[in-house]
C-alpha positions in Angstrom: -22.3 4.1 0.0 -24.1 0.8 -0.8 -22.5 -1.5 -3.3 -23.6 -3.5 -6.3 -20.7 -5.9 -6.3 -21.7 -7.5 -9.7 -21.3 -4.1 -11.4 -18.2 -2.9 -9.5 -15.4 -2.0 -11.8 -12.8 -2.2 -9.0 -13.2 -5.9 -8.1 -10.1 -7.6 -6.7 -8.6 -10.6 -8.5 -10.2 -12.7 -5.8 -13.6 -11.2 -6.0 -13.6 -11.9 -9.8 -13.6 -15.6 -8.8 -17.0 -15.2 -7.0 -20.2 -16.4 -8.6 -23.1 -14.1 -9.3 -25.0 -15.6 -6.4 -22.0 -15.0 -4.1 -21.6 -11.4 -5.3 -25.3 -10.9 -4.6 -24.8 -12.2 -1.1 -21.7 -10.0 -0.6 -23.4 -6.7 -1.6 -25.5 -6.1 1.5 -22.5 -7.0 3.7 -20.1 -4.4 2.5 -20.0 -0.6 2.2 -17.8 1.9 0.4 -16.5 4.9 2.3 -14.7 7.9 0.9 -11.7 9.4 2.8 -10.0 12.7 2.4 -6.2 13.1 2.4 -4.9 12.6 5.9 -8.0 10.7 7.1 -7.4 7.6 9.3 -8.9 4.5 7.6 -7.7 1.9 10.1 -6.4 2.8 13.6 -3.7 0.7 15.4 -5.0 -1.0 18.5 -8.7 -1.0 17.5 -10.9 -4.1 17.2 -11.3 -5.3 13.6 -14.7 -6.3 12.3 -14.1 -5.7 8.6 -11.8 -6.5 5.8 -10.7 -3.3 4.1 -10.2 -3.1 0.3 -8.7 -0.1 -1.4 -10.7 0.8 -4.5 -9.3 4.2 -5.3 -6.6 6.5 -4.1 -3.4 5.9 -2.3 -2.7 5.0 1.4 0.2 4.4 3.8 0.4 1.6 6.3 2.3 2.6 9.4 3.0 1.3 12.9 3.5 3.3 16.1 6.9 2.1 17.4 8.6 2.8 20.7 10.5 5.8 19.3 8.7 7.0 16.2 6.0 6.1 13.6 7.3 3.5 11.1 5.9 3.7 7.6 5.7 0.1 6.5 4.5 0.5 2.9 2.6 2.6 0.4 -0.4 0.8 -1.1 -2.1 1.5 -4.4 -5.7 0.7 -5.4 -7.1 -2.8 -5.8 -5.3 -4.2 -2.7 -6.6 -5.5 0.6 -5.5 -3.6 3.7 -6.4 -5.9 6.5 -5.8 -9.5 5.6 -3.2 -10.3 8.3 -5.8 -9.2 10.9 -8.5 -11.3 9.2 -6.5 -14.5 9.6 -4.7 -13.7 12.8 -5.1 -11.2 15.7 -8.5 -9.5 15.9 -6.8 -6.3 16.9 -5.4 -4.0 14.2 -1.6 -4.1 14.5 -1.1 -1.1 12.3 -2.8 2.1 11.1 -3.8 3.1 7.5 -4.0 6.7 6.5 -5.1 8.2 3.2 -2.4 9.9 1.2 -4.8 11.0 -1.5 -8.6 11.1 -1.6 -9.5 7.4 -1.4 -12.4 5.0 -1.5 -12.3 1.9 0.7 -14.7 -1.0 0.6 -15.3 -2.5 4.1 -16.4 -6.1 4.0 -18.0 -7.8 7.0 -15.4 -10.2 8.2 -17.9 -13.1 8.8 -19.1 -12.8 5.2 -15.5 -12.7 4.0 -14.6 -15.9 5.9 -17.8 -17.6 4.6 -16.6 -16.9 1.0 -13.3 -18.4 1.8 -15.0 -21.6 3.0 -17.4 -21.8 0.1 -15.3 -20.8 -2.9 -11.9 -22.5 -3.3 -10.9 -20.3 -6.3 -11.5 -17.2 -4.2 -9.5 -18.7 -1.3 -6.6 -19.6 -3.6 -6.4 -16.1 -5.0 -6.4 -14.6 -1.4 -3.6 -17.0 -0.5 -1.6 -15.9 -3.6 -2.0 -12.3 -2.5 -0.9 -13.1 1.0 2.1 -15.0 -0.2 3.1 -12.2 -2.6 2.8 -9.6 0.1 4.9 -11.7 2.5 7.7 -12.2 -0.1 7.7 -8.4 -0.8 8.0 -7.7 2.9 11.0 -10.1 3.2 12.8 -8.3 0.3 12.0 -4.8 1.7 13.2 -5.9 5.1 16.6 -7.0 3.7 16.9 -3.8 1.6 16.0 -1.5 4.5 18.5 -3.1 6.9 21.5 -3.7 4.5 21.4 -0.8 2.0 22.6 2.7 2.4 20.2 5.7 2.2 21.0 6.2 -1.6 20.1 2.6 -2.4 17.0 2.6 -0.3 15.7 5.9 -1.7 16.4 4.6 -5.2 14.3 1.6 -4.4 11.4 3.8 -3.3 11.5 5.9 -6.4 11.6 2.9 -8.7 8.7 1.3 -6.7 6.7 4.5 -7.2 7.5 4.6 -10.9 7.2 0.9 -11.8 4.5 -0.3 -9.4 2.4 2.5 -7.9 2.1 5.2 -10.5 3.2 3.2 -13.6 5.0 6.3 -14.9 8.4 8.0 -14.7 6.6 11.3 -13.8 4.6 11.3 -10.6 3.6 13.4 -7.6 4.8 12.3 -4.1 2.0 13.3 -1.7 3.9 12.1 1.4 6.2 14.3 3.5 9.9 13.9 3.5 9.5 12.7 7.1 7.3 9.9 5.8 9.8 9.1 3.2 12.5 9.0 5.9 10.4 6.6 8.0 9.9 4.5 4.9 13.6 4.1 4.4 14.8 4.4 8.0 16.5 7.7 7.6 16.0 11.3 8.8 14.1 13.9 6.8 17.3 15.8 6.4 19.0 12.7 4.8 16.2 12.2 2.4 16.3 15.9 1.4 20.1 15.7 0.9 20.0 12.5 -1.3 17.1 13.8 -3.4 19.1 17.0 -4.0 22.1 14.8 -5.0 20.0 12.8 -7.4 18.7 16.0 -8.9 22.2 17.5 -9.2 23.4 14.4 -10.9 20.6 14.6 -13.5 19.0 11.3 -12.3 15.7 13.0 -11.3 14.0 16.3 -11.7 12.2 17.7 -8.7 9.6 20.5 -8.7 7.9 20.7 -5.3 6.2 17.3 -4.9 6.5 16.5 -8.6 9.2 14.1 -9.6 10.4 13.0 -13.0 12.9 10.2 -13.4 15.4 11.3 -16.1 18.0 8.5 -15.9 16.3 5.3 -14.8 19.4 3.1 -15.5 21.5 5.1 -13.1 18.7 4.8 -10.5 18.6 1.0 -11.0 22.4 0.8 -10.7 22.3 2.8 -7.4 19.5 0.4 -6.2 21.6 -2.7 -7.1 24.8 -1.4 -5.5 22.8 -0.5 -2.3 
């Protein structure tokens, strides 16, 4: 699907810094692709020639480790998916898979770098996004290595509610195995803790649908770890 970048309703904060002339130059050098749930968007170990930007949907970033697949993070729309590869290694160091039906804009990497050289406001915004992402990674690394399973799962549920879905009621379209990989726990442990949260009246679970009933308790569990 060809793009008209000037009329796009899903521009990133960085792209909003581009001039009309720059957006006109960008349009023929990017393409939007639709993905179904479960489709691979970026494959670990492949050569990267594009910057990927998530316009719609929900995706997971994961890495094939020596023992199992590690889910690194869940990403919501209006976020770039391949910036570390853009500035570092040309080989994708992780995979990206669609959790829901998604739309991704692939931007020619040479064009993207040209924008960085020509527009300091665009560059500054990209750097802000990189710094924010890195700080979040530091915090999540500490939480994953130092908190117990209840604290880590509370973190994930709060992240889903506050940042990803912006609602206390949401649908988790990832498997319990994926949730386990996200918090470094077994599928059985995730299932057990979710059942405990439900029994304690903290959440309500119906299939993949989750409703947070007692957010203060969830925050307290997160804080205590």
